[in-house]
C-alpha positions in Angstrom: 14.1 1.0 -10.9 14.6 2.2 -7.1 16.0 5.3 -6.0 18.3 5.9 -3.2 17.0 7.5 -0.2 18.7 7.5 3.2 22.1 6.2 2.3 22.3 9.0 -0.3 21.5 11.6 2.0 24.4 10.3 4.6 26.7 10.5 1.6 25.6 14.2 0.9 26.1 14.7 4.7 29.6 13.3 4.6 30.6 15.3 1.4 29.0 18.6 3.0 30.8 18.0 6.2 34.1 17.5 4.5 33.5 20.6 2.2 32.9 22.6 5.6 36.0 21.4 7.1 38.1 22.4 4.3 36.6 26.0 4.5 37.5 28.5 1.9 40.6 27.1 0.7 42.5 26.9 4.0 44.3 23.8 4.6 44.9 24.2 8.2 41.1 24.1 8.6 40.9 20.7 7.0 42.1 18.9 10.2 39.8 16.2 11.4 38.3 16.7 14.8 37.8 13.8 17.0 34.3 12.5 17.2 32.5 12.0 20.4 31.1 8.5 21.6 27.5 10.0 21.2 27.9 11.1 17.6 27.4 8.1 15.0 29.7 7.8 12.1 28.6 8.1 8.4 28.9 4.4 8.0 26.7 3.9 11.1 24.1 6.1 9.5 24.2 4.5 6.4 23.8 1.3 8.0 20.7 2.4 10.2 19.1 3.9 7.2 19.3 1.1 5.0 15.8 -0.8 4.8 15.6 -4.3 5.5 15.7 -6.9 2.8 12.2 -7.0 1.4 11.0 -3.9 3.0 10.2 -0.6 1.7 12.7 2.1 2.6 10.1 4.7 3.4 7.3 2.5 5.1 9.1 -0.4 6.2 6.2 -2.6 4.8 6.8 -5.7 2.8 7.8 -5.2 -0.8 6.0 -6.4 -3.0 2.7 -5.9 -1.6 -0.8 -5.5 -2.8 -2.9 -2.3 -2.5 -6.0 -0.9 -4.1 -6.7 2.3 -5.9 -8.7 4.7 -3.9 -10.6 6.7 -6.2 -12.0 6.2 -9.7 -8.8 7.5 -11.5 -5.1 7.6 -10.5 -2.0 9.0 -12.9 0.9 6.4 -12.9 4.0 8.6 -13.9 7.4 7.8 -15.3 9.2 8.8 -12.0 8.2 9.8 -8.5 7.2 13.5 -8.9 4.5 15.7 -10.6 7.2 16.9 -13.1 7.5 13.5 -14.6 5.2 12.6 -17.6 1.9 10.3 -17.0 2.5 6.9 -18.6 -0.6 5.1 -17.7 -4.1 6.2 -15.9 -6.0 3.7 -13.9 -9.6 4.3 -14.1 -11.3 1.7 -11.8 -12.1 2.3 -8.3 -10.7 -0.4 -6.2 -8.4 -1.9 -8.9 -5.9 -4.3 -7.1 -2.2 -3.0 -7.6 1.0 -4.3 -6.4 3.6 -1.9 -4.8 7.0 -2.7 -5.9 9.0 0.3 -4.9 8.9 3.4 -2.6 10.2 6.9 -2.7 9.2 9.8 -0.4 5.4 10.0 -0.8 5.3 8.1 -4.1 4.9 4.4 -4.6 5.8 2.3 -7.9 2.9 0.3 -8.6 1.7 -2.5 -11.3 -1.4 -3.9 -12.4 -2.0 -7.7 -13.3 -0.5 -7.0 -16.8 2.5 -5.2 -15.5 1.4 -1.8 -16.7 1.9 1.0 -14.2 4.4 3.7 -13.0 4.7 6.0 -9.8 1.6 7.2 -8.2 1.1 9.3 -5.0 0.5 7.3 -1.9 -2.8 9.3 -1.2 -4.3 7.8 -4.2 -3.9 4.3 -2.6 -5.9 2.2 0.0 -4.5 -0.6 2.0 -8.1 -2.2 1.4 -7.5 -5.5 -0.3 -9.3 -6.2 -3.4 -8.8 -9.0 -6.2 -9.4 -9.1 -9.9 -11.3 -12.1 -11.4 -9.0 -13.6 -13.9 -11.3 -16.9 -14.8 -14.0 -16.7 -17.3 -17.4 -17.1 -15.3 -15.5 -18.1 -12.0 -17.7 -19.9 -9.6 -18.2 -18.7 -6.0 -18.6 -21.7 -3.7 -20.4 -21.7 -0.3 -17.2 -23.2 1.3 -13.7 -23.7 0.4 -14.2 -27.1 -1.4 -14.8 -27.8 -5.1 -17.5 -30.0 -4.4 -19.4 -27.4 -2.3 -22.5 -25.5 -3.8 -22.1 -22.7 -6.2 -23.7 -19.7 -4.9 -22.7 -17.4 -7.8 -20.4 -16.8 -10.8 -18.2 -13.6 -11.5 -17.0 -12.5 -14.7 -13.5 -12.1 -15.8 -12.3 -8.6 -14.9 -14.6 -8.0 -12.0 -13.0 -6.3 -9.3 -14.0 -8.0 -5.8 -13.2 -7.3 -2.2 -10.7 -9.9 -0.8 -11.8 -11.3 2.5 -10.0 -14.5 4.1 -7.8 -16.9 2.5 -6.5 -20.3 3.1 -3.6 -21.9 1.2 -5.8 -22.6 -2.2 -9.0 -20.7 -1.6 -10.0 -17.1 -0.9 -13.3 -15.8 0.5 -14.6 -12.7 -1.7 -17.4 -10.5 -1.9 -18.8 -8.2 -4.6 -22.1 -7.3 -6.3 -24.0 -8.4 -3.2 -22.6 -11.8 -3.6 -20.1 -13.8 -1.2 -18.3 -17.0 -1.7 -15.2 -18.8 -2.0 -13.0 -19.1 -5.2 -9.6 -20.9 -5.8 -6.7 -18.7 -5.6 -5.9 -19.6 -9.4 -9.1 -17.7 -10.4 -8.0 -14.2 -9.1 -5.2 -11.7 -9.0 -4.2 -9.7 -6.1 -3.2 -12.1 -3.6 0.3 -14.2 -3.3 -0.1 -18.1 -3.9 1.3 -18.7 -0.3 -0.5 -15.8 1.5 -3.2 -16.7 4.3 -5.6 -14.2 5.5 -7.8 -14.4 8.5 
């Protein structure tokens, strides 16, 4: 669920302006004053405040997008404030999460299984990580299935995401580094390319 931000404020501004123009019940004060060329209309303010499609209304960054948990614990709440109850607690540093919505200093995030909620932006990092989803995923020396296997990663391991081609990503973790097929990890879009 997303919450209105700037367009809602523009509507509130219009209501407040209309109420002020009405005064304390004096109809004579309700006459509309001509607007100058420099003052934007309420419609123009609402248009300007509306985010671009696929972009967050607060950061103007793409939605959805991947981030990671900055600390070793983060509370996911039912709504975007401290007064909302905690629905989920993330307990793994660097866990990859996907941001699906924004509201003020809060981001709606989900994990691989769709669990999540609203989390304060200060608990999130832009450092890209991934979650191994294959059982004993093989890390290759180059992005080719026939290349040498340099290490294996267990299902559920959190790794640092480096570069990605169309089908492969270079990851690192536990002192090892190598290439895995995108199908073996969660935390990167199937068409995403990283350099």
